[in-house]
The first five atom37 places (N, CA, C, CB, O) and aatype in JSON, in Angstrom:
{
  "aatype": [20, 20, 20, 20, 20, 20, 20, 20, 20, 20, 20, 20, 20, 20, 20, 20, 20, 20, 20, 20, 20, 20, 20, 20, 20, 20, 20, 20, 20, 20, 20, 20, 20, 20, 20, 20, 20, 20, 20, 20, 20, 20, 20, 20, 20, 20, 20, 20, 20, 20, 20, 20, 20, 20, 20, 20, 20, 20, 20, 20, 20, 20, 20, 20, 20, 20, 20, 20, 20, 20, 20, 20, 20, 20, 20, 20, 20, 20, 20, 20, 20, 20, 20, 20, 20, 20, 20, 20, 20, 20, 20, 20, 20, 20, 20, 20, 20, 20, 20, 20, 20, 20, 20, 20, 20, 20, 20, 20, 20, 20, 20],
  "atom_mask": [
    [1, 1, 1, 1, 1],
    [1, 1, 1, 1, 1],
    [1, 1, 1, 1, 1],
    [1, 1, 1, 1, 1],
    [1, 1, 1, 1, 1],
    [1, 1, 1, 1, 1],
    [1, 1, 1, 1, 1],
    [1, 1, 1, 1, 1],
    [1, 1, 1, 1, 1],
    [1, 1, 1, 1, 1],
    [1, 1, 1, 1, 1],
    [1, 1, 1, 1, 1],
    [1, 1, 1, 1, 1],
    [1, 1, 1, 1, 1],
    [1, 1, 1, 1, 1],
    [1, 1, 1, 1, 1],
    [1, 1, 1, 1, 1],
    [1, 1, 1, 1, 1],
    [1, 1, 1, 1, 1],
    [1, 1, 1, 1, 1],
    [1, 1, 1, 1, 1],
    [1, 1, 1, 1, 1],
    [1, 1, 1, 1, 1],
    [1, 1, 1, 1, 1],
    [1, 1, 1, 1, 1],
    [1, 1, 1, 1, 1],
    [1, 1, 1, 1, 1],
    [1, 1, 1, 1, 1],
    [1, 1, 1, 1, 1],
    [1, 1, 1, 1, 1],
    [1, 1, 1, 1, 1],
    [1, 1, 1, 1, 1],
    [1, 1, 1, 1, 1],
    [1, 1, 1, 1, 1],
    [1, 1, 1, 1, 1],
    [1, 1, 1, 1, 1],
    [1, 1, 1, 1, 1],
    [1, 1, 1, 1, 1],
    [1, 1, 1, 1, 1],
    [1, 1, 1, 1, 1],
    [1, 1, 1, 1, 1],
    [1, 1, 1, 1, 1],
    [1, 1, 1, 1, 1],
    [1, 1, 1, 1, 1],
    [1, 1, 1, 1, 1],
    [1, 1, 1, 1, 1],
    [1, 1, 1, 1, 1],
    [1, 1, 1, 1, 1],
    [1, 1, 1, 1, 1],
    [1, 1, 1, 1, 1],
    [1, 1, 1, 1, 1],
    [1, 1, 1, 1, 1],
    [1, 1, 1, 1, 1],
    [1, 1, 1, 1, 1],
    [1, 1, 1, 1, 1],
    [1, 1, 1, 1, 1],
    [1, 1, 1, 1, 1],
    [1, 1, 1, 1, 1],
    [1, 1, 1, 1, 1],
    [1, 1, 1, 1, 1],
    [1, 1, 1, 1, 1],
    [1, 1, 1, 1, 1],
    [1, 1, 1, 1, 1],
    [1, 1, 1, 1, 1],
    [1, 1, 1, 1, 1],
    [1, 1, 1, 1, 1],
    [1, 1, 1, 1, 1],
    [1, 1, 1, 1, 1],
    [1, 1, 1, 1, 1],
    [1, 1, 1, 1, 1],
    [1, 1, 1, 1, 1],
    [1, 1, 1, 1, 1],
    [1, 1, 1, 1, 1],
    [1, 1, 1, 1, 1],
    [1, 1, 1, 1, 1],
    [1, 1, 1, 1, 1],
    [1, 1, 1, 1, 1],
    [1, 1, 1, 1, 1],
    [1, 1, 1, 1, 1],
    [1, 1, 1, 1, 1],
    [1, 1, 1, 1, 1],
    [1, 1, 1, 1, 1],
    [1, 1, 1, 1, 1],
    [1, 1, 1, 1, 1],
    [1, 1, 1, 1, 1],
    [1, 1, 1, 1, 1],
    [1, 1, 1, 1, 1],
    [1, 1, 1, 1, 1],
    [1, 1, 1, 1, 1],
    [1, 1, 1, 1, 1],
    [1, 1, 1, 1, 1],
    [1, 1, 1, 1, 1],
    [1, 1, 1, 1, 1],
    [1, 1, 1, 1, 1],
    [1, 1, 1, 1, 1],
    [1, 1, 1, 1, 1],
    [1, 1, 1, 1, 1],
    [1, 1, 1, 1, 1],
    [1, 1, 1, 1, 1],
    [1, 1, 1, 1, 1],
    [1, 1, 1, 1, 1],
    [1, 1, 1, 1, 1],
    [1, 1, 1, 1, 1],
    [1, 1, 1, 1, 1],
    [1, 1, 1, 1, 1],
    [1, 1, 1, 1, 1],
    [1, 1, 1, 1, 1],
    [1, 1, 1, 1, 1],
    [1, 1, 1, 1, 1],
    [1, 1, 1, 1, 1],
    [1, 1, 1, 1, 1]
  ],
  "atom_positions": [
    [[1.07, -1.16, -0.21], [0.14, 0.4, -0.24], [0.75, 1.61, -0.15], [-0.82, 0.58, 0.92], [1.09, 2.0, 0.97]],
    [[0.9, 2.08, -0.82], [1.63, 3.53, -1.03], [0.58, 4.35, -0.1], [1.74, 4.18, -2.88], [-0.64, 4.4, 0.0]],
    [[2.1, 5.21, 0.76], [1.72, 6.02, 1.54], [2.48, 7.37, 0.88], [2.01, 5.55, 3.01], [3.43, 7.45, 0.11]],
    [[1.67, 8.37, 1.49], [2.51, 9.96, 1.08], [4.08, 9.62, 1.18], [2.13, 11.46, 2.42], [4.72, 9.66, 0.12]],
    [[4.92, 9.21, 2.65], [5.87, 8.89, 2.94], [7.21, 8.45, 1.6], [5.36, 7.98, 3.81], [8.43, 8.57, 1.57]],
    [[6.5, 8.08, 0.95], [6.96, 7.17, 0.13], [6.99, 7.34, -1.52], [6.25, 6.12, 0.5], [7.23, 6.6, -2.48]],
    [[6.62, 8.71, -1.3], [6.73, 9.36, -2.88], [8.11, 10.67, -2.69], [4.78, 10.29, -3.44], [8.19, 11.87, -2.4]],
    [[8.74, 9.89, -2.95], [10.6, 10.54, -3.08], [11.14, 10.61, -3.64], [11.58, 10.3, -2.73], [12.33, 10.45, -3.37]],
    [[10.5, 11.07, -5.57], [11.45, 11.14, -5.64], [10.74, 12.49, -6.98], [12.37, 9.67, -5.73], [9.51, 12.59, -6.96]],
    [[11.29, 13.17, -7.74], [10.6, 14.91, -8.39], [10.1, 13.76, -9.92], [12.49, 16.95, -8.91], [10.57, 12.66, -10.19]],
    [[9.3, 14.31, -10.48], [9.09, 13.89, -11.73], [8.27, 15.22, -12.57], [8.24, 12.44, -11.63], [7.37, 15.83, -12.0]],
    [[8.69, 15.53, -13.86], [8.14, 16.54, -14.31], [6.94, 16.29, -15.38], [9.17, 17.27, -14.78], [7.33, 16.81, -16.42]],
    [[5.78, 15.78, -15.56], [5.04, 15.97, -17.03], [5.19, 16.99, -18.2], [3.8, 16.17, -16.77], [5.07, 18.21, -18.11]],
    [[5.46, 16.33, -19.24], [5.94, 17.5, -20.53], [4.87, 17.39, -21.28], [7.38, 17.21, -21.57], [4.95, 16.19, -21.57]],
    [[4.03, 17.73, -21.73], [2.95, 18.47, -22.44], [3.36, 19.19, -23.47], [2.27, 19.31, -21.66], [4.08, 20.19, -23.42]],
    [[2.44, 18.19, -25.32], [2.21, 19.06, -26.02], [1.35, 20.44, -25.9], [1.91, 18.44, -26.72], [0.13, 20.35, -25.93]],
    [[1.98, 21.78, -25.77], [1.06, 23.33, -26.02], [1.06, 23.83, -26.74], [1.12, 24.33, -25.51], [1.97, 24.14, -27.5]],
    [[-0.13, 24.09, -26.71], [-0.12, 25.55, -27.48], [0.54, 26.96, -27.76], [-0.85, 25.9, -27.22], [-0.35, 27.8, -27.88]],
    [[1.71, 27.46, -27.89], [2.62, 28.62, -27.92], [2.54, 30.0, -28.58], [3.6, 28.18, -28.35], [3.15, 31.05, -28.42]],
    [[1.25, 29.44, -29.63], [1.36, 30.6, -30.58], [0.58, 30.23, -31.98], [3.0, 30.94, -30.86], [0.11, 29.12, -32.26]],
    [[0.55, 31.14, -32.59], [0.0, 31.27, -33.98], [0.83, 31.59, -34.87], [-0.97, 32.13, -34.13], [1.07, 32.77, -34.59]],
    [[1.57, 31.26, -35.98], [1.76, 31.27, -36.81], [0.38, 32.86, -37.8], [1.85, 29.64, -36.93], [-0.8, 33.12, -37.6]],
    [[1.47, 33.49, -38.82], [0.47, 34.35, -39.64], [-0.74, 34.36, -40.42], [0.94, 34.7, -40.28], [-1.48, 35.29, -40.72]],
    [[-0.8, 32.94, -40.71], [-1.68, 32.37, -41.15], [-2.84, 32.25, -39.87], [-1.1, 31.16, -41.77], [-3.99, 32.13, -40.3]],
    [[-2.78, 32.25, -39.16], [-3.65, 31.84, -37.79], [-3.43, 30.41, -36.94], [-5.21, 31.77, -38.26], [-3.85, 30.13, -35.81]],
    [[-2.54, 29.51, -37.94], [-2.45, 27.81, -37.45], [-1.68, 28.1, -36.34], [-1.64, 26.51, -38.56], [-0.64, 28.76, -36.23]],
    [[-2.57, 27.33, -35.32], [-1.73, 27.08, -33.65], [0.39, 26.4, -34.64], [-3.21, 24.76, -32.16], [0.87, 26.02, -35.71]],
    [[0.76, 26.71, -33.2], [2.64, 26.52, -32.89], [2.64, 25.55, -31.67], [3.65, 28.27, -32.31], [3.11, 25.72, -30.54]],
    [[2.02, 24.53, -32.21], [2.35, 23.66, -30.65], [4.05, 23.1, -30.14], [1.36, 22.03, -30.79], [4.62, 22.34, -30.92]],
    [[4.77, 23.5, -28.84], [5.9, 22.8, -28.68], [5.45, 22.0, -27.26], [7.27, 23.81, -28.64], [4.34, 21.83, -26.76]],
    [[6.58, 21.65, -26.91], [6.5, 20.27, -25.5], [7.06, 21.53, -24.56], [7.93, 18.31, -25.6], [7.76, 22.51, -24.79]],
    [[6.47, 21.06, -23.5], [6.21, 22.06, -22.04], [6.43, 21.4, -21.59], [5.1, 22.73, -21.43], [6.28, 20.24, -21.99]],
    [[7.03, 21.76, -20.26], [6.79, 21.24, -18.66], [5.44, 21.65, -18.28], [7.87, 21.93, -17.49], [5.01, 22.79, -18.47]],
    [[4.85, 20.8, -17.79], [3.43, 21.05, -17.79], [3.11, 21.08, -16.07], [2.55, 19.75, -18.73], [2.37, 21.96, -15.63]],
    [[3.7, 20.06, -15.17], [3.89, 20.86, -13.71], [4.73, 19.12, -13.3], [1.89, 21.58, -12.53], [4.7, 18.1, -13.99]],
    [[5.35, 19.34, -12.05], [5.87, 18.88, -11.23], [5.26, 18.22, -10.28], [6.44, 19.56, -10.92], [4.32, 18.73, -9.66]],
    [[5.72, 16.95, -10.02], [4.75, 16.45, -8.92], [5.71, 15.11, -8.19], [3.03, 15.86, -9.73], [6.11, 14.17, -8.88]],
    [[5.95, 15.22, -6.84], [6.21, 14.18, -6.0], [5.79, 12.6, -6.77], [5.35, 14.52, -4.6], [4.75, 12.46, -7.42]],
    [[6.85, 11.47, -6.53], [6.57, 10.33, -7.17], [6.91, 9.64, -6.56], [6.89, 10.08, -8.19], [7.58, 10.16, -5.67]],
    [[6.82, 7.96, -6.45], [7.46, 6.82, -6.14], [7.64, 6.57, -7.61], [6.71, 5.74, -5.21], [7.23, 7.21, -8.57]],
    [[8.68, 4.98, -7.52], [9.85, 4.7, -8.11], [9.83, 3.14, -8.25], [11.06, 5.29, -7.31], [10.29, 2.52, -7.29]],
    [[9.28, 2.35, -9.43], [9.71, 0.33, -9.13], [9.43, 0.59, -10.74], [8.26, -1.32, -7.83], [8.45, 0.89, -11.42]],
    [[10.57, 0.37, -10.91], [11.25, -0.35, -12.11], [11.0, -1.92, -12.54], [12.69, -0.26, -11.84], [11.52, -2.83, -11.88]],
    [[10.46, -2.1, -13.28], [9.69, -3.56, -13.79], [10.45, -4.64, -14.22], [8.79, -3.38, -14.98], [10.81, -5.75, -13.82]],
    [[10.63, -3.63, -15.55], [11.96, -4.74, -15.9], [12.9, -4.19, -16.91], [11.44, -6.26, -16.59], [12.68, -2.98, -16.89]],
    [[13.7, -4.4, -17.66], [14.55, -4.07, -18.41], [15.28, -4.74, -19.76], [15.18, -3.87, -17.63], [15.99, -5.66, -19.37]],
    [[15.33, -4.62, -20.94], [15.59, -4.92, -22.01], [16.66, -4.24, -22.37], [14.67, -4.85, -22.7], [16.97, -3.11, -21.99]],
    [[17.55, -5.31, -23.55], [18.41, -4.76, -23.83], [18.36, -5.41, -25.18], [19.46, -4.77, -22.95], [18.7, -6.58, -25.32]],
    [[17.91, -4.59, -26.26], [17.25, -4.52, -28.26], [18.59, -4.57, -28.54], [16.22, -2.8, -29.2], [19.58, -4.31, -27.85]],
    [[18.47, -4.89, -29.51], [19.71, -5.33, -30.76], [18.74, -4.93, -31.85], [20.38, -7.29, -30.93], [17.6, -5.39, -31.93]],
    [[19.33, -3.91, -32.79], [18.71, -3.47, -33.5], [19.28, -2.95, -34.3], [18.03, -2.98, -33.14], [19.82, -1.95, -33.81]],
    [[19.66, -3.15, -36.16], [20.71, -2.67, -37.19], [22.57, -2.52, -36.3], [19.97, -0.81, -37.83], [23.51, -1.73, -36.29]],
    [[22.37, -3.23, -35.97], [23.95, -3.5, -35.45], [23.84, -2.7, -34.0], [25.38, -2.71, -36.65], [24.69, -2.94, -33.15]],
    [[22.85, -1.82, -33.74], [23.23, -0.95, -32.26], [22.69, -1.98, -31.15], [22.29, 0.8, -32.07], [22.18, -3.02, -31.56]],
    [[22.79, -1.72, -29.64], [22.46, -2.37, -28.78], [21.9, -1.39, -28.06], [23.32, -3.13, -28.29], [22.63, -0.49, -27.64]],
    [[20.25, -1.39, -27.72], [19.66, -0.49, -27.08], [18.68, -0.77, -26.07], [19.22, 0.19, -27.87], [17.75, -1.54, -26.27]],
    [[18.94, 0.12, -24.49], [18.31, -0.55, -23.43], [16.91, 0.11, -23.28], [19.19, -0.49, -22.12], [16.84, 1.3, -23.61]],
    [[15.58, -0.6, -22.74], [14.47, -0.34, -22.71], [14.16, -0.75, -21.58], [13.83, -0.69, -23.61], [13.79, -1.91, -21.41]],
    [[14.29, 0.41, -20.3], [13.54, 0.59, -19.1], [12.12, 0.59, -19.01], [13.88, 1.64, -18.62], [11.5, 1.22, -19.87]],
    [[11.31, -0.18, -17.84], [10.14, 0.1, -18.39], [9.92, 0.07, -16.09], [9.24, -1.37, -20.0], [10.4, -0.5, -15.11]],
    [[9.14, 0.84, -16.35], [8.64, 1.41, -14.38], [7.39, 1.95, -14.54], [9.7, 2.93, -13.44], [6.73, 2.12, -15.57]],
    [[7.07, 2.28, -13.01], [6.08, 1.74, -12.68], [5.96, 3.52, -11.36], [6.34, -0.27, -12.14], [6.04, 3.35, -10.15]],
    [[5.86, 4.36, -11.71], [5.68, 5.58, -10.51], [3.54, 5.79, -10.76], [7.06, 7.69, -11.2], [2.58, 5.68, -11.51]],
    [[4.29, 6.36, -8.7], [2.74, 6.32, -8.54], [2.94, 7.66, -7.45], [1.9, 4.56, -7.82], [3.71, 7.82, -6.5]],
    [[1.95, 8.48, -8.04], [1.67, 9.99, -8.42], [0.2, 9.89, -7.03], [1.11, 10.35, -10.72], [-0.46, 8.88, -6.8]],
    [[0.05, 11.1, -6.39], [-0.85, 11.23, -5.65], [-2.06, 11.85, -6.56], [-0.37, 11.96, -4.49], [-1.89, 12.92, -7.14]],
    [[-3.43, 11.04, -6.68], [-4.61, 11.95, -7.16], [-4.8, 13.33, -6.84], [-5.74, 11.43, -6.76], [-5.13, 13.85, -5.77]],
    [[-4.45, 14.02, -8.33], [-5.07, 15.63, -7.63], [-5.79, 16.34, -9.2], [-3.26, 17.02, -6.81], [-5.94, 15.72, -10.25]],
    [[-5.97, 17.06, -9.07], [-7.29, 17.77, -10.65], [-6.27, 17.52, -11.29], [-8.09, 19.74, -10.98], [-6.34, 16.57, -12.08]],
    [[-5.12, 18.19, -11.19], [-4.31, 18.49, -12.15], [-3.35, 16.85, -12.39], [-3.4, 19.98, -11.63], [-3.13, 16.46, -13.54]],
    [[-2.97, 16.22, -11.43], [-2.49, 14.16, -11.88], [-4.26, 13.32, -12.71], [-2.04, 12.73, -9.34], [-4.54, 12.22, -12.24]],
    [[-4.89, 13.68, -13.4], [-6.04, 13.34, -13.3], [-6.66, 13.72, -14.85], [-6.65, 14.01, -12.03], [-7.55, 13.29, -15.58]],
    [[-5.46, 14.96, -14.88], [-5.15, 15.08, -16.9], [-4.75, 15.31, -17.28], [-5.43, 15.43, -17.86], [-4.75, 16.37, -17.9]],
    [[-3.65, 14.05, -17.23], [-2.6, 13.26, -16.96], [-2.73, 12.09, -18.83], [-2.98, 12.31, -15.02], [-2.96, 10.96, -18.39]],
    [[-2.7, 12.04, -19.45], [-3.16, 11.5, -20.85], [-1.73, 10.66, -21.24], [-3.62, 12.91, -22.11], [-0.61, 10.6, -20.74]],
    [[-2.38, 10.07, -22.38], [-0.57, 8.96, -22.24], [-0.05, 9.83, -23.55], [-0.59, 6.45, -22.71], [0.77, 9.36, -24.34]],
    [[-0.38, 10.61, -23.63], [0.1, 11.08, -25.21], [1.29, 11.99, -24.51], [-1.3, 12.16, -26.41], [2.29, 12.32, -25.17]],
    [[1.11, 12.39, -23.08], [2.1, 13.43, -22.1], [3.31, 12.4, -22.05], [1.39, 13.93, -20.25], [3.22, 11.21, -22.35]],
    [[4.38, 13.01, -21.65], [5.6, 12.15, -22.16], [6.39, 12.76, -19.71], [6.91, 13.31, -24.6], [6.04, 13.8, -19.14]],
    [[7.06, 12.01, -19.28], [8.01, 12.37, -17.91], [9.39, 12.62, -17.78], [7.98, 11.41, -17.05], [10.11, 11.62, -17.9]],
    [[9.8, 13.45, -17.62], [11.17, 13.83, -17.13], [11.91, 13.19, -15.81], [11.08, 15.22, -16.9], [12.04, 13.54, -14.64]],
    [[12.16, 12.54, -16.29], [12.75, 12.1, -14.72], [14.16, 11.4, -14.7], [11.68, 10.94, -13.97], [14.37, 10.56, -15.57]],
    [[15.26, 11.69, -13.7], [16.54, 10.92, -13.56], [16.88, 11.48, -15.13], [16.41, 8.98, -13.2], [16.87, 10.42, -15.75]],
    [[17.15, 12.47, -16.06], [18.13, 12.16, -16.65], [17.43, 11.68, -18.66], [18.87, 10.86, -15.49], [17.88, 11.97, -19.77]],
    [[16.28, 10.94, -18.24], [15.41, 9.8, -19.07], [14.23, 10.58, -19.61], [14.82, 8.43, -18.07], [13.62, 11.1, -18.68]],
    [[13.81, 10.79, -20.56], [12.16, 10.91, -21.35], [11.07, 9.75, -21.29], [12.33, 11.05, -23.01], [10.76, 9.07, -22.27]],
    [[10.62, 9.65, -20.25], [9.94, 8.25, -20.26], [8.62, 8.54, -20.73], [9.89, 7.47, -18.82], [7.84, 9.38, -20.28]],
    [[8.39, 7.36, -22.14], [6.45, 7.24, -22.34], [5.76, 6.88, -21.75], [5.81, 6.64, -23.13], [5.71, 5.85, -21.07]],
    [[5.02, 7.75, -21.95], [3.66, 6.82, -20.9], [2.92, 5.34, -21.52], [2.04, 8.03, -20.75], [2.32, 5.33, -22.6]],
    [[3.0, 4.72, -21.08], [1.81, 3.48, -21.61], [0.36, 2.97, -21.24], [2.33, 2.36, -21.41], [-0.62, 2.32, -21.62]],
    [[0.9, 3.72, -20.27], [-1.06, 3.85, -18.97], [-0.89, 4.36, -17.78], [-1.96, 2.16, -18.28], [0.11, 4.9, -17.31]],
    [[-2.13, 4.12, -17.2], [-2.95, 5.55, -16.43], [-4.25, 4.43, -15.55], [-3.94, 7.12, -18.08], [-5.37, 3.99, -15.81]],
    [[-3.4, 4.37, -14.59], [-5.05, 3.67, -13.21], [-5.26, 4.33, -12.65], [-5.11, 2.54, -12.0], [-4.94, 5.5, -12.85]],
    [[-6.16, 3.76, -11.28], [-6.28, 4.01, -10.73], [-5.32, 3.21, -9.79], [-7.26, 4.22, -10.84], [-5.0, 2.11, -10.25]],
    [[-4.74, 3.56, -8.47], [-3.18, 2.15, -7.56], [-4.6, 1.73, -6.08], [-0.53, 3.68, -6.3], [-5.64, 2.17, -5.57]],
    [[-3.89, 0.91, -6.03], [-4.65, -0.15, -4.92], [-5.11, 0.73, -3.97], [-3.68, -1.37, -4.14], [-6.27, 0.73, -3.57]],
    [[-4.29, 1.44, -3.6], [-4.36, 2.5, -2.26], [-5.43, 3.05, -1.26], [-4.01, 3.59, -2.68], [-5.53, 3.5, -0.12]],
    [[-6.3, 2.71, -2.53], [-7.75, 3.33, -2.21], [-8.56, 4.76, -3.7], [-7.33, 4.32, -0.28], [-8.12, 5.64, -4.45]],
    [[-9.24, 4.45, -3.52], [-10.28, 5.3, -4.22], [-9.42, 6.77, -4.75], [-11.67, 5.67, -3.01], [-8.66, 7.23, -3.9]],
    [[-9.46, 7.22, -5.57], [-9.2, 8.45, -5.88], [-7.91, 9.0, -4.96], [-10.52, 9.22, -5.71], [-7.86, 10.18, -4.63]],
    [[-6.89, 8.06, -4.57], [-5.76, 8.92, -3.92], [-4.51, 8.83, -4.17], [-5.71, 8.83, -2.72], [-3.73, 9.64, -3.66]],
    [[-4.06, 7.82, -5.01], [-3.28, 8.1, -5.9], [-3.07, 6.98, -7.16], [-2.17, 8.39, -5.17], [-3.34, 5.78, -7.26]],
    [[-2.51, 7.86, -7.98], [-2.18, 6.75, -9.84], [-1.52, 6.59, -10.1], [-2.35, 6.88, -11.16], [-0.79, 7.58, -10.21]],
    [[-0.86, 5.16, -10.55], [0.07, 4.6, -10.73], [0.12, 4.67, -12.91], [-0.15, 3.05, -9.72], [-0.67, 4.61, -13.85]],
    [[1.59, 4.83, -12.65], [1.85, 5.49, -14.58], [2.85, 4.43, -14.89], [2.78, 7.52, -14.95], [3.82, 4.0, -14.26]],
    [[2.26, 4.08, -16.26], [3.57, 3.13, -16.31], [4.48, 3.32, -16.97], [3.46, 2.02, -16.64], [3.49, 2.87, -17.55]],
    [[5.53, 3.56, -17.65], [6.32, 4.07, -18.1], [7.53, 3.62, -19.23], [6.56, 4.4, -17.19], [8.29, 2.7, -18.94]],
    [[7.62, 4.13, -20.16], [9.2, 3.1, -20.54], [9.96, 4.44, -21.19], [8.99, 1.38, -22.1], [9.64, 5.51, -21.69]],
    [[11.28, 3.61, -20.84], [12.88, 5.31, -21.16], [13.7, 4.08, -22.48], [14.89, 5.86, -18.69], [14.02, 2.91, -22.28]],
    [[13.81, 4.78, -23.57], [15.39, 3.93, -24.39], [16.6, 4.71, -22.96], [15.96, 4.93, -26.94], [16.36, 5.65, -22.2]],
    [[17.38, 4.16, -23.03], [19.09, 4.55, -23.18], [19.76, 4.59, -23.77], [19.84, 4.21, -22.83], [20.89, 4.94, -23.42]]
  ]
}
């Protein structure tokens, strides 16, 4: 069961946001920091991939954040900046710790 004291890491949610308009009034989008939250992280697996003569690592982790109005807007198209890596979000669900208390985010990063 997750507790507030276990949220010992800082993660930043990055989101594609409209930053302006061009001369034809077409929106201009840019990835920008949306918000920073306290989270816990549990590594689920790591995989080495061999492709086209190169070796790459993939790390799959679960982040748990406190449920709030802001964290409930996180979607799979957002990314997480943490520990010098950009994490792609695979899924978001309510954590077992109780209804509307925590959210569990499954994400992967390539190193």
